[in-house]
GUTORSE-599745 format. One record per residue (C-alpha): y, z, x. Coordinates in steps of 0.2 Angstrom, whole numbers, plus 5000, padded with zeros to 4 digits. Example, Ala and Ser with C-alpha at 12.3 -4.5 7.8 and 13.67 -1.06 7.14 Angstrom:
REM residues 2
497850395062499550365068
REM end
This chain:
REM residues 111
515548645030513848575027514548395029515248445046513648525052514448695053513148795043511448845050511048945034511748915016511949085007512249044989512349184977511549154960512749274952514349204961514049014960513849014941511949054937510348964941510848784937512248794950511248884962509948754962511348624965511848714981510048724986509748534983511248494994510648615008508948535007509648365008510648405023509248505032510248665031509048825030509248935015509549125015510349164998511549304997510749434985511449614988511049664970509949784961509849704944509549534936510449444951509149504963507649474952508349294948508549264967506749334970506049214957506949064964506449094982504649124977504648934972504948884990503648855003504748865018504649045023506449075019507149255019507949355004509349475008508949645002510349785001509549945005510150115000509450274993509750264974509650414962508750294950508150114949508050014934506449934940505550094945505350044963504249894959505349784969505449884985504949815002503249855008502649905026502449715030504249675025503749585009504249604991502949564977503649434965503549504947502549394935503049464918504149364906505849314910506449384927504749474929505149654924505949744909507149874915506650054913507250124896507250304902508450264917509550164905509550314893509850444906511450354914512150274898513950304895514550304877
REM end
């Protein structure tokens, strides 16, 4: 589709394309073909954090897809919520940036 000029925005999903390495291959292809990037990321867990980290490395003002819904609990304690300006702070901790809230895990654990 990119070869035929039929894509305005590439929407790779770090989860669905096979992880970070494969995601970066799709991004490189899109960049080589001057196709804009708007990754598919309707996730609440590590997939969203990985996408957020990857997108923070770009300087082209691209968007990140955020699936919004009222949740009973959030593994990240609301730390990746959108602010009034429509932006999300990129976490700067080890790994993907945040450790999941252990109390939320304990409360919803199924054994």
